[in-house]
N, C-alpha and C positions, 0 to 999 in steps of 0.2 A: 569720908568713905572711900575715896579714891586711894588713899594711902593704904588702907587695909586690903583692898583688892590687889594692889601692886605687890604687897608682901606675899600674899597667897600664891600669886602667879610665879614669882621669882624663887620661891623656896623649892629646893630639889626634893624630888619624891623619894621616900625611904625605900631601899632595896628590899626585896622579898627574901626570906630565909628558906623558902620552900625548896629551891634547887639544892641548897647545902644539906638540908635534912634528908631529902630524897637520895642524894649521893651517898650519905653516911649509912642509911638503911640498906641500900643496895650493896655497898662494900661489905657490911657485916654479913648479909645473907650469902654473898659470894664466898667469903672466907669460911663461913660455917659449912657451906656445901662442899667446898674443896677439901676441908678437913675430913668431913664425913666420907667423901669419895676415896681418899687415900687410906683412911683407917679401915674401911670396909673391904679394901682390896680391889676396888674397881679401877684404880689408877696405879698400878705398880708401887707398892709400899706396904706398910702395916703387916698384914698377915702373910703375904707372899715372902717378905724378907725373913720372917721367922722360920718359914719352911726351908729357905735356902741356908740359914744358919744351922739348922738341924742336919741338913744334908752334908754341909761342910764338916761339921763336927764328927759325923759318922764316917766320912771319908778319911779324916785324919786318923781315926782309930783303925780303920782298915789298912792304911798305909803303914802303921806300926807293926801290924801282924804279918806283912809281906816280907819274904826273905830278901835280903840285899847282899850284894857282893861289894867288896872294897878293892879298888885298883890303886896300888901305891904309885905315887909319882916319885921319880928319883929325886934326891935332894938337890936343890939348886943353890949355888953360891953366886951372888950377883955383886959385881963391883959397883960401888956408889961414888959419884963424883963429889968432891968436897974436901975441905980442910978441917972439918970439925972433929977429927979423930975417929969417926965412924967410916970405915972403908968398905965393909962388906955386909951383905944381907944373906943369912942362911935361911932357906925356906924348904920345908918338906910338907907334903900333904897327901891325903888319900881321897879318891873319888868314890862316892857312894853311887852304885849303879844297880839296876835290876839284873838278876843273874843271867837272863837271856842275852843281855848286851855286854857282858863282861869281856868276852873275847874280842868283840868289835872295838870296844874302847881301848883295850890293851894293844890292839893292832895300830891304832892311830895315836898312841901315846907320844911319839916324837912331835907331832903337830901341837898337842896340848902343851908340852914343855916349851915349844917355840913361842906359843901365844903367851904363856905365863912369863917367860923370860923377857919378851919384848915389852909386856905391860909393866912388869916390875922395874925394868930399867928406866922407863919413862916417868915413873912416879917420883915426885920431889921428896927430898929427905925430910923436909919440914912436915909433910903430911904423913910420913912414916912414923915420926916421933909423936904424933898426936895420939892420946890414949884411945880415942874413939875411931882411929883410922882402921883398925883391923876389921871392924864390921863392914865398913864401906869397901875396903880392899877385897874382902872375901866375896861380897856381892858382885863387884866388878869382875873378879876373876871367874866366878861361877858363871856369870852371863857369857863371858868370852868362851869358856870351855863348852857351854851348851851350844853356842853358835858353831863351833868347830865339830862337835860330835853329832849334832842333829837333835831334833826334838825327842824328849823322853829317854834319852840315853843316860844322862848324868842327872841325878836328883839332888846331890849335895856335894859340897867341898868341905872336907874336914882338914883344918890346918893343924899339923902336928908340931911344927917348929917354925918360929918366926923370930929370928934373933938378929939384931943390929950389932955388929962388932967392929 
């Protein structure tokens, strides 16, 4: 009998699964409550984002109806360093501006040309030859032009000529 009593005292007690089940149930309830709160619009998401999408779409249609003016930028010829046979970049563009700001943008056109000239001289030839480069270059140039002209003055940059020769 002493051997049976020794075995019962030495055997480890089996751990309870109650905390694990309780944690799982609470996690499911919390996830469901969070999902409901976001979907119902209580926590920024769901319905409120749909309203914003509708406002953005209607704003885009309004922007197409507004009159715009185009300010041409004098053609630039930029010398490129290199021995690859391509020595020059010919670039010409037009700026899309609201009619109210056309005269202001025209007045600071020398600054715009300076910014474009400096940026295009700094770009590597390998990145100019990349087929996807024009999208990135256009975005970079537009951002620099917007910094020079001020907020709301230039809405878009339309590239008319971009030729490596």
